[in-house]
LODREN-868933 format. One record per residue (C-alpha): residue number from 1; residue in one letter; x, y, z. Coordinates in steps of 0.1 Angstrom, whole numbers, plus 5000, padded with zeros to 4 digits. Each point is the difference from the previous one (the first is absolute). Example, Ala and Ser with C-alpha at 12.3 -4.5 7.8 and 13.67 -1.06 7.14 Angstrom:
2
(rec 1, 'a', (5123, 4955, 5078))
(rec 2, 's', (5014, 5034, 4993))
end
This chain:
440
(rec 1, 'm', (8609, 9487, 5154))
(rec 2, 'r', (4984, 5000, 4965))
(rec 3, 'd', (5021, 5000, 4967))
(rec 4, 't', (5002, 5033, 4982))
(rec 5, 'p', (4980, 4997, 4968))
(rec 6, 'p', (5020, 5006, 4967))
(rec 7, 't', (5000, 5035, 4988))
(rec 8, 'r', (4992, 4990, 4964))
(rec 9, 'r', (4978, 4974, 4984))
(rec 10, 'l', (5017, 4981, 4972))
(rec 11, 'r', (4976, 4990, 4971))
(rec 12, 'c', (5011, 4965, 4987))
(rec 13, 'a', (4990, 4989, 4965))
(rec 14, 'i', (5001, 4963, 4993))
(rec 15, 'y', (5010, 4989, 4964))
(rec 16, 't', (4994, 4965, 4988))
(rec 17, 'r', (5008, 4984, 4966))
(rec 18, 'k', (4998, 4966, 4983))
(rec 19, 's', (5015, 4993, 4966))
(rec 20, 's', (4973, 4976, 4987))
(rec 21, 'e', (4962, 5000, 5003))
(rec 22, 'e', (5000, 4963, 5011))
(rec 23, 'g', (4983, 4996, 5033))
(rec 24, 'l', (4987, 5036, 5003))
(rec 25, 'd', (4964, 4987, 4999))
(rec 26, 'm', (5005, 4981, 5033))
(rec 27, 'e', (4984, 5012, 5032))
(rec 28, 'f', (5034, 5005, 5016))
(rec 29, 'n', (5027, 5006, 4973))
(rec 30, 's', (5036, 5011, 4999))
(rec 31, 'l', (4991, 5037, 5002))
(rec 32, 'd', (4979, 4994, 5031))
(rec 33, 'a', (5029, 4982, 5016))
(rec 34, 'q', (5024, 5028, 4993))
(rec 35, 'r', (4977, 5026, 5014))
(rec 36, 'e', (4993, 4980, 5031))
(rec 37, 's', (5038, 4998, 5008))
(rec 38, 'c', (5004, 5037, 4993))
(rec 39, 'e', (4971, 5009, 5022))
(rec 40, 'a', (5014, 4979, 5028))
(rec 41, 'y', (5034, 5018, 4997))
(rec 42, 'i', (4984, 5034, 5001))
(rec 43, 'a', (4980, 4990, 5031))
(rec 44, 's', (5033, 4991, 5017))
(rec 45, 'q', (5012, 5036, 4993))
(rec 46, 'r', (4970, 5017, 5014))
(rec 47, 's', (5020, 5014, 5029))
(rec 48, 'e', (5021, 5018, 4974))
(rec 49, 'g', (4968, 5017, 4986))
(rec 50, 'w', (4995, 4977, 4970))
(rec 51, 'a', (4965, 4997, 4987))
(rec 52, 'c', (4988, 4979, 4970))
(rec 53, 'm', (4983, 5019, 4972))
(rec 54, 'r', (4967, 4986, 4987))
(rec 55, 'e', (5009, 5004, 4963))
(rec 56, 'n', (5009, 4967, 4982))
(rec 57, 'y', (5030, 5003, 4977))
(rec 58, 'n', (4998, 4966, 4983))
(rec 59, 'd', (5014, 4988, 4966))
(rec 60, 'g', (4988, 4965, 4993))
(rec 61, 'g', (5013, 4985, 4967))
(rec 62, 'f', (5027, 5027, 4994))
(rec 63, 's', (5037, 4994, 4996))
(rec 64, 'g', (5026, 5017, 5023))
(rec 65, 'g', (5022, 5007, 4970))
(rec 66, 't', (4980, 5031, 4990))
(rec 67, 'l', (4986, 5031, 5018))
(rec 68, 'd', (4968, 5000, 4979))
(rec 69, 'r', (4977, 4986, 5027))
(rec 70, 'p', (4967, 5016, 5010))
(rec 71, 'g', (5004, 4994, 5038))
(rec 72, 'l', (5036, 5013, 5000))
(rec 73, 'k', (4989, 5031, 4980))
(rec 74, 'm', (4973, 5008, 5025))
(rec 75, 'l', (5025, 4996, 5028))
(rec 76, 'l', (5025, 5024, 4984))
(rec 77, 'e', (4972, 5025, 4995))
(rec 78, 'd', (4991, 4999, 5037))
(rec 79, 'i', (5037, 5003, 5009))
(rec 80, 'e', (5004, 5031, 4978))
(rec 81, 'a', (4968, 5014, 5017))
(rec 82, 'g', (5016, 4996, 5034))
(rec 83, 'l', (4976, 4973, 5013))
(rec 84, 'v', (5026, 4973, 5007))
(rec 85, 'd', (5028, 4998, 5026))
(rec 86, 'v', (5010, 4964, 4999))
(rec 87, 'i', (4998, 4973, 4973))
(rec 88, 'v', (4998, 4965, 5013))
(rec 89, 'v', (5004, 4969, 4977))
(rec 90, 'y', (5004, 4963, 5007))
(rec 91, 'k', (5032, 4997, 4980))
(rec 92, 'i', (5021, 5025, 4980))
(rec 93, 'd', (4994, 4984, 4967))
(rec 94, 'r', (4962, 5005, 5004))
(rec 95, 'l', (5006, 5037, 4994))
(rec 96, 's', (5026, 4996, 4971))
(rec 97, 'r', (5023, 4974, 4986))
(rec 98, 's', (5020, 5025, 4980))
(rec 99, 'l', (5029, 5018, 5016))
(rec 100, 'm', (4996, 5029, 4976))
(rec 101, 'd', (4963, 5003, 5007))
(rec 102, 'f', (5004, 4998, 5037))
(rec 103, 'a', (5026, 5028, 4999))
(rec 104, 'k', (4973, 5022, 4985))
(rec 105, 'l', (4976, 4990, 5027))
(rec 106, 'v', (5026, 5008, 5027))
(rec 107, 'e', (5004, 5035, 4986))
(rec 108, 'v', (4962, 5005, 5003))
(rec 109, 'f', (5001, 4987, 5036))
(rec 110, 'd', (5029, 5022, 5010))
(rec 111, 'r', (4984, 5031, 4984))
(rec 112, 'n', (4968, 4995, 5020))
(rec 113, 'n', (5017, 4988, 5032))
(rec 114, 'v', (4985, 4965, 4997))
(rec 115, 't', (5015, 4970, 5017))
(rec 116, 'f', (5000, 4966, 4984))
(rec 117, 'v', (4998, 4968, 5021))
(rec 118, 's', (5001, 4963, 4991))
(rec 119, 'v', (4983, 4977, 5026))
(rec 120, 't', (5022, 4970, 4993))
(rec 121, 'q', (5032, 5019, 4993))
(rec 122, 'a', (5000, 5026, 5027))
(rec 123, 'f', (5019, 5032, 4992))
(rec 124, 'n', (4994, 5037, 4996))
(rec 125, 't', (5009, 5019, 4969))
(rec 126, 't', (5007, 5031, 5019))
(rec 127, 't', (5033, 4985, 5012))
(rec 128, 's', (5031, 4992, 4979))
(rec 129, 'm', (5001, 4964, 5012))
(rec 130, 'g', (4963, 4996, 4989))
(rec 131, 'r', (5008, 5014, 4965))
(rec 132, 'l', (5030, 4976, 4997))
(rec 133, 't', (4979, 4970, 5010))
(rec 134, 'l', (4973, 5011, 4976))
(rec 135, 'n', (5023, 5003, 4970))
(rec 136, 'i', (5015, 4965, 5007))
(rec 137, 'l', (4966, 4984, 5003))
(rec 138, 'l', (4987, 5017, 4969))
(rec 139, 's', (5031, 4990, 4980))
(rec 140, 'f', (4992, 4963, 5008))
(rec 141, 'a', (4964, 5006, 4991))
(rec 142, 'q', (5009, 5015, 4966))
(rec 143, 'f', (5025, 4972, 4994))
(rec 144, 'e', (4973, 4974, 5006))
(rec 145, 'r', (4977, 5018, 4976))
(rec 146, 'e', (5026, 5002, 4973))
(rec 147, 'v', (5009, 4963, 5004))
(rec 148, 't', (4964, 4991, 4997))
(rec 149, 'g', (4997, 5021, 4969))
(rec 150, 'e', (5030, 4982, 4985))
(rec 151, 'r', (4985, 4966, 5007))
(rec 152, 'i', (4967, 5011, 4983))
(rec 153, 'r', (5018, 5013, 4969))
(rec 154, 'd', (5020, 4968, 4997))
(rec 155, 'k', (4968, 4979, 5003))
(rec 156, 'v', (4983, 5021, 4973))
(rec 157, 'a', (5030, 4997, 4977))
(rec 158, 'a', (5001, 4962, 5004))
(rec 159, 's', (4962, 4997, 4995))
(rec 160, 'r', (5001, 5022, 4969))
(rec 161, 'a', (5028, 4978, 4986))
(rec 162, 'k', (4976, 4971, 5003))
(rec 163, 'g', (4973, 5020, 4981))
(rec 164, 'm', (4978, 5005, 5030))
(rec 165, 'w', (4975, 5029, 5004))
(rec 166, 'm', (5011, 5020, 5031))
(rec 167, 'g', (4970, 5022, 5003))
(rec 168, 'g', (4995, 5037, 4993))
(rec 169, 'f', (4976, 5017, 4976))
(rec 170, 'v', (4984, 4974, 4977))
(rec 171, 'p', (5007, 5008, 4964))
(rec 172, 'm', (4971, 5005, 4975))
(rec 173, 'g', (4991, 4967, 4984))
(rec 174, 'y', (5005, 4979, 5031))
(rec 175, 'd', (4984, 4991, 5034))
(rec 176, 'v', (5016, 4984, 5030))
(rec 177, 'a', (4989, 4965, 5012))
(rec 178, 'g', (5019, 4980, 5025))
(rec 179, 'r', (5028, 5025, 5000))
(rec 180, 'k', (5005, 4994, 4962))
(rec 181, 'l', (4991, 5021, 4970))
(rec 182, 'v', (4971, 4986, 4979))
(rec 183, 'i', (4988, 5015, 4967))
(rec 184, 'n', (4969, 5023, 5001))
(rec 185, 'e', (4986, 4992, 4966))
(rec 186, 'a', (4981, 5033, 4995))
(rec 187, 'e', (5030, 5021, 5010))
(rec 188, 'a', (5024, 4978, 4981))
(rec 189, 'a', (4980, 5007, 4968))
(rec 190, 't', (5003, 5037, 5006))
(rec 191, 'v', (5037, 4997, 5006))
(rec 192, 'r', (5004, 4981, 4967))
(rec 193, 'h', (4979, 5026, 4982))
(rec 194, 'm', (5023, 5027, 5013))
(rec 195, 'f', (5031, 4983, 4987))
(rec 196, 'q', (4984, 4992, 4966))
(rec 197, 'r', (4986, 5035, 4995))
(rec 198, 'f', (5034, 5015, 5009))
(rec 199, 'v', (5016, 4980, 4972))
(rec 200, 'e', (4973, 5011, 4976))
(rec 201, 'l', (5000, 5037, 5010))
(rec 202, 'g', (5037, 5004, 5009))
(rec 203, 's', (4991, 5027, 5025))
(rec 204, 'a', (4992, 5000, 5037))
(rec 205, 't', (4983, 5034, 4995))
(rec 206, 'l', (4975, 4987, 4975))
(rec 207, 'l', (4994, 4968, 5020))
(rec 208, 't', (4994, 5020, 5032))
(rec 209, 'r', (4975, 5022, 4983))
(rec 210, 'e', (4982, 4969, 4986))
(rec 211, 'l', (4999, 4982, 5034))
(rec 212, 'v', (4988, 5031, 5018))
(rec 213, 'a', (4972, 5005, 4974))
(rec 214, 'k', (4989, 4964, 5006))
(rec 215, 'g', (5000, 5005, 5037))
(rec 216, 't', (5027, 4973, 5006))
(rec 217, 'l', (5012, 5001, 5036))
(rec 218, 'n', (5031, 4986, 5017))
(rec 219, 'k', (5001, 4975, 5029))
(rec 220, 'r', (4994, 5029, 5025))
(rec 221, 'g', (4969, 5013, 4981))
(rec 222, 'k', (5018, 5030, 4986))
(rec 223, 'q', (5003, 5012, 4964))
(rec 224, 'i', (5029, 4987, 4979))
(rec 225, 'd', (5029, 5025, 4994))
(rec 226, 'k', (5033, 4997, 4981))
(rec 227, 'g', (5020, 4993, 5031))
(rec 228, 'f', (4978, 4970, 5008))
(rec 229, 'l', (5004, 4987, 4964))
(rec 230, 'y', (5038, 5003, 5001))
(rec 231, 'k', (5002, 4981, 5033))
(rec 232, 'l', (4977, 4974, 4986))
(rec 233, 'f', (5021, 4995, 4968))
(rec 234, 'r', (5032, 4996, 5020))
(rec 235, 'n', (4987, 4976, 5026))
(rec 236, 'r', (5016, 4966, 4993))
(rec 237, 'l', (4975, 4984, 5023))
(rec 238, 'y', (4976, 4998, 4970))
(rec 239, 'l', (5025, 4976, 4984))
(rec 240, 'g', (4997, 4977, 5030))
(rec 241, 'e', (5032, 5012, 5016))
(rec 242, 'a', (5008, 5012, 5035))
(rec 243, 'v', (5024, 5029, 5002))
(rec 244, 'h', (5022, 5010, 5030))
(rec 245, 'k', (5024, 5030, 4998))
(rec 246, 'g', (5002, 4998, 4962))
(rec 247, 't', (5005, 4962, 4997))
(rec 248, 's', (4972, 4979, 4985))
(rec 249, 'y', (4992, 4964, 5012))
(rec 250, 'p', (4974, 4976, 4987))
(rec 251, 'g', (4968, 5007, 5020))
(rec 252, 'e', (4975, 4976, 5016))
(rec 253, 'h', (4972, 5019, 4983))
(rec 254, 'q', (4988, 4997, 4964))
(rec 255, 'g', (5009, 5028, 4975))
(rec 256, 'i', (4974, 5021, 4982))
(rec 257, 'i', (5020, 5014, 4971))
(rec 258, 'e', (5018, 4979, 4973))
(rec 259, 'p', (5037, 5006, 4995))
(rec 260, 'q', (4994, 5011, 4964))
(rec 261, 'l', (4975, 5027, 5010))
(rec 262, 'w', (5023, 5011, 5028))
(rec 263, 'd', (5029, 5004, 4975))
(rec 264, 'q', (4978, 5020, 4976))
(rec 265, 'v', (4990, 5024, 5027))
(rec 266, 'h', (5036, 5005, 5012))
(rec 267, 'a', (5013, 5005, 4964))
(rec 268, 'i', (4976, 5030, 4999))
(rec 269, 'l', (5011, 5012, 5035))
(rec 270, 'q', (5037, 5000, 4989))
(rec 271, 'e', (4992, 5027, 4974))
(rec 272, 's', (5008, 5035, 5010))
(rec 273, 'p', (4971, 5015, 5020))
(rec 274, 'r', (5005, 5031, 4979))
(rec 275, 'q', (4995, 4980, 4968))
(rec 276, 'r', (4970, 4983, 5014))
(rec 277, 'a', (4985, 5033, 5010))
(rec 278, 'a', (5006, 5013, 4965))
(rec 279, 'n', (4982, 4970, 4986))
(rec 280, 't', (4971, 5005, 5023))
(rec 281, 'r', (4996, 5036, 4989))
(rec 282, 't', (5000, 4991, 4963))
(rec 283, 'r', (4972, 4976, 5008))
(rec 284, 'v', (4979, 5022, 5022))
(rec 285, 'p', (4982, 5026, 4978))
(rec 286, 'a', (4985, 5030, 5017))
(rec 287, 'l', (4965, 4989, 5008))
(rec 288, 'l', (4985, 5035, 4999))
(rec 289, 'k', (5019, 5016, 4972))
(rec 290, 'g', (4977, 5024, 4981))
(rec 291, 'l', (4973, 4994, 5026))
(rec 292, 'i', (5010, 5020, 5031))
(rec 293, 'f', (4994, 5038, 5003))
(rec 294, 't', (5000, 5026, 5028))
(rec 295, 'd', (4968, 5017, 5011))
(rec 296, 'r', (5009, 5029, 4977))
(rec 297, 'g', (5002, 4977, 4970))
(rec 298, 'i', (5038, 4999, 4998))
(rec 299, 'a', (5012, 4966, 4987))
(rec 300, 'm', (5024, 4980, 5022))
(rec 301, 't', (5027, 4980, 4982))
(rec 302, 'p', (5021, 4971, 5012))
(rec 303, 't', (5035, 5009, 5011))
(rec 304, 'f', (5030, 4982, 5016))
(rec 305, 't', (5027, 5010, 5024))
(rec 306, 'k', (5031, 4981, 5011))
(rec 307, 'k', (5016, 5000, 5034))
(rec 308, 'g', (5031, 4978, 5002))
(rec 309, 's', (4990, 4967, 4985))
(rec 310, 'r', (4963, 5005, 5006))
(rec 311, 'h', (4974, 5014, 4976))
(rec 312, 'y', (4968, 5017, 5010))
(rec 313, 'r', (4968, 5005, 4979))
(rec 314, 'y', (4978, 5031, 5002))
(rec 315, 'y', (4972, 5017, 4982))
(rec 316, 't', (5011, 5036, 4996))
(rec 317, 's', (4978, 5030, 4990))
(rec 318, 'm', (5009, 5015, 4966))
(rec 319, 'd', (5000, 5034, 5017))
(rec 320, 'a', (5029, 4989, 5021))
(rec 321, 'i', (5018, 4984, 4970))
(rec 322, 'r', (4996, 5033, 4980))
(rec 323, 'n', (5008, 5022, 5031))
(rec 324, 'r', (4964, 5013, 5000))
(rec 325, 'a', (4992, 4990, 5036))
(rec 326, 'c', (4988, 5033, 5017))
(rec 327, 'e', (5006, 5006, 5036))
(rec 328, 'g', (4969, 5002, 5022))
(rec 329, 'r', (4978, 4980, 4976))
(rec 330, 'd', (4986, 4966, 5010))
(rec 331, 'a', (5018, 4977, 4976))
(rec 332, 'f', (5015, 4966, 5004))
(rec 333, 'v', (5036, 5001, 4987))
(rec 334, 'r', (5011, 4963, 5004))
(rec 335, 'l', (4983, 4968, 5013))
(rec 336, 'n', (5014, 4966, 5008))
(rec 337, 'a', (4990, 4978, 4970))
(rec 338, 'g', (4996, 4968, 5020))
(rec 339, 'l', (4977, 5016, 5026))
(rec 340, 'v', (4978, 5017, 4975))
(rec 341, 'e', (4996, 4969, 4978))
(rec 342, 'n', (4992, 4978, 5029))
(rec 343, 'a', (4974, 5026, 5012))
(rec 344, 'v', (4984, 5002, 4966))
(rec 345, 'v', (4998, 4962, 4996))
(rec 346, 'q', (4984, 4997, 5034))
(rec 347, 'q', (4974, 5026, 4991))
(rec 348, 'i', (4992, 4981, 4968))
(rec 349, 'r', (4995, 4968, 5020))
(rec 350, 'v', (4975, 5018, 5022))
(rec 351, 'l', (4982, 5017, 4972))
(rec 352, 'v', (4995, 4969, 4978))
(rec 353, 'r', (4981, 4984, 5029))
(rec 354, 't', (4975, 5028, 5004))
(rec 355, 'p', (4964, 4992, 4988))
(rec 356, 'e', (5000, 5032, 4979))
(rec 357, 'v', (5030, 4988, 4979))
(rec 358, 'a', (4985, 4965, 4997))
(rec 359, 'a', (4967, 5014, 4987))
(rec 360, 'k', (5018, 5021, 4974))
(rec 361, 'v', (5021, 4971, 4988))
(rec 362, 'a', (4970, 4978, 4998))
(rec 363, 'v', (4982, 5025, 4977))
(rec 364, 'v', (5030, 5002, 4977))
(rec 365, 'l', (5003, 4962, 4999))
(rec 366, 'q', (4964, 4992, 4992))
(rec 367, 'd', (5009, 4987, 4966))
(rec 368, 'c', (5028, 4977, 5013))
(rec 369, 'a', (4991, 4964, 4993))
(rec 370, 's', (5022, 4987, 5029))
(rec 371, 'i', (4980, 5019, 5026))
(rec 372, 's', (4966, 4985, 5009))
(rec 373, 'n', (4991, 5024, 5029))
(rec 374, 'd', (5014, 5027, 5023))
(rec 375, 'n', (5014, 4974, 5023))
(rec 376, 'd', (5026, 4992, 4974))
(rec 377, 'v', (5012, 5036, 5000))
(rec 378, 'v', (5001, 5002, 5038))
(rec 379, 'a', (5020, 4967, 5001))
(rec 380, 'a', (5024, 5013, 4974))
(rec 381, 'l', (5005, 5032, 5019))
(rec 382, 's', (5006, 4981, 5032))
(rec 383, 'd', (5028, 4981, 4982))
(rec 384, 'f', (5017, 5032, 4989))
(rec 385, 'd', (5027, 4997, 5027))
(rec 386, 'g', (5010, 4966, 4987))
(rec 387, 'l', (5001, 5013, 4964))
(rec 388, 'w', (5022, 5030, 5009))
(rec 389, 't', (5025, 4981, 5021))
(rec 390, 's', (5005, 4974, 4972))
(rec 391, 'l', (5010, 5027, 4975))
(rec 392, 'f', (5036, 5010, 4992))
(rec 393, 'p', (5009, 5037, 5005))
(rec 394, 'a', (4996, 5008, 4963))
(rec 395, 'e', (4966, 4984, 4999))
(rec 396, 'q', (4990, 5019, 5031))
(rec 397, 'a', (5010, 5032, 4983))
(rec 398, 'r', (4978, 4991, 4970))
(rec 399, 'i', (4970, 4992, 5022))
(rec 400, 'a', (5005, 5032, 5020))
(rec 401, 'r', (4996, 5020, 4967))
(rec 402, 'l', (4968, 4981, 4993))
(rec 403, 'l', (4986, 5006, 5035))
(rec 404, 'i', (5012, 5035, 5010))
(rec 405, 'd', (4988, 5032, 4983))
(rec 406, 'r', (5020, 5023, 5023))
(rec 407, 'v', (5016, 5001, 5034))
(rec 408, 'i', (4999, 5034, 5018))
(rec 409, 'v', (5023, 5008, 5028))
(rec 410, 's', (4990, 5027, 5025))
(rec 411, 'q', (5005, 5010, 5036))
(rec 412, 'q', (4970, 4978, 5009))
(rec 413, 'g', (5016, 4969, 4985))
(rec 414, 'l', (4995, 4980, 4968))
(rec 415, 't', (4969, 4999, 4977))
(rec 416, 'v', (4998, 4972, 4975))
(rec 417, 'd', (4975, 5003, 4971))
(rec 418, 'l', (4992, 4966, 4986))
(rec 419, 'r', (4990, 4993, 4964))
(rec 420, 't', (4970, 4977, 5000))
(rec 421, 'd', (5005, 4989, 4964))
(rec 422, 'g', (5036, 4991, 5008))
(rec 423, 'l', (4989, 4979, 5030))
(rec 424, 's', (4974, 4984, 4978))
(rec 425, 's', (5026, 4988, 4975))
(rec 426, 'v', (5021, 4986, 5028))
(rec 427, 'i', (4970, 4981, 5014))
(rec 428, 'r', (4991, 4987, 4965))
(rec 429, 'd', (5035, 4986, 4997))
(rec 430, 'm', (4997, 4983, 5035))
(rec 431, 'l', (4967, 4984, 4991))
(rec 432, 'a', (5009, 4990, 4964))
(rec 433, 'p', (5002, 4962, 4996))
(rec 434, 'r', (5036, 4987, 4997))
(rec 435, 'p', (5009, 4980, 4969))
(rec 436, 'k', (5005, 4963, 5008))
(rec 437, 'e', (5035, 4986, 4997))
(rec 438, 'k', (5006, 4977, 4972))
(rec 439, 'a', (5006, 4964, 5009))
(rec 440, 'a', (5036, 4989, 4996))
end
């Protein structure tokens, strides 16, 4: 008499996980061993209608302390889609080592009528005894994980107290060799320059603008911003110290910044941010004052607004200031000053490199004794970026008035009209021979 076949086929998904990537490149690794055991278990339940799914739900190199795992996410998606009846794992902690996370997973399983089975810890989550056993095992798994975390934190604290580098993102100015920080001379020079220029300028805003104009990038290849500068200035690692939870220890690495320069920077940082912002505004003249107009010929004047402790610069149409802005007319009422000024400077940089501008400047400078041929003009124009970024804001404003005839703002964008004679005077200054310094 033949057995009656099961009325329903149960689709069994095998989930495997390994915390580290070590050994995953082997021909038969830990994930393969887990899957083989699970397949054997499913085969033993064939009389109950169990059938192994072909899909592989594997997470090699992912911790069980989080649910952010690609294999697990794909498994949960298939569960929600009603494609899975039974989840089979080698051990419970392969699925999760967090009791809270596993409680979330059990809710998903129950909602979709999915059974969870561990090959080496046989129980079924559909029974009360299975749930009790599961919670006990997970509690011990989480306890083991927390104890391991405590041991690691204690080791890190002890190592930092000895001044050792414990890994993480490598700060600008250093490289890692033999698990120790070594100075990267090129980056270290940039870091020292940032500290020194901050002392000279007294403003992170001005320094950021200067660094961006020069194309200076951080360790990750991104533009410098004020947030990066403030973190840099407060990082005691540059004094040759190792810091752990607010306490500094003598580090194994060599410092980049001298204590005197560090103290000068922090004396500035201790000033009120509001006061430093006010100082910055007094030293940043409006670059386009008297030069910027709307496409209808209406002048735009520099204005300021204040929100809390922050100040914002704008160029505002005189129509708006005098309440003459008419509804339905294409007119720019107010523009962010920083964005407009940066756009204008960028257009100037592009324009001074065009052959047409170089030819016009060469004609004007024919009588200049320091210019032997057109190549001198081209070379000087190529060095315009270096000249501009070396100027203080007041000098930049003066040069802008020499170079720009008018800036016109329209719906189509910005139009910059250059003054060739003004550019010629700037180039003449660049090429003029410098007086020799007197011997001491």
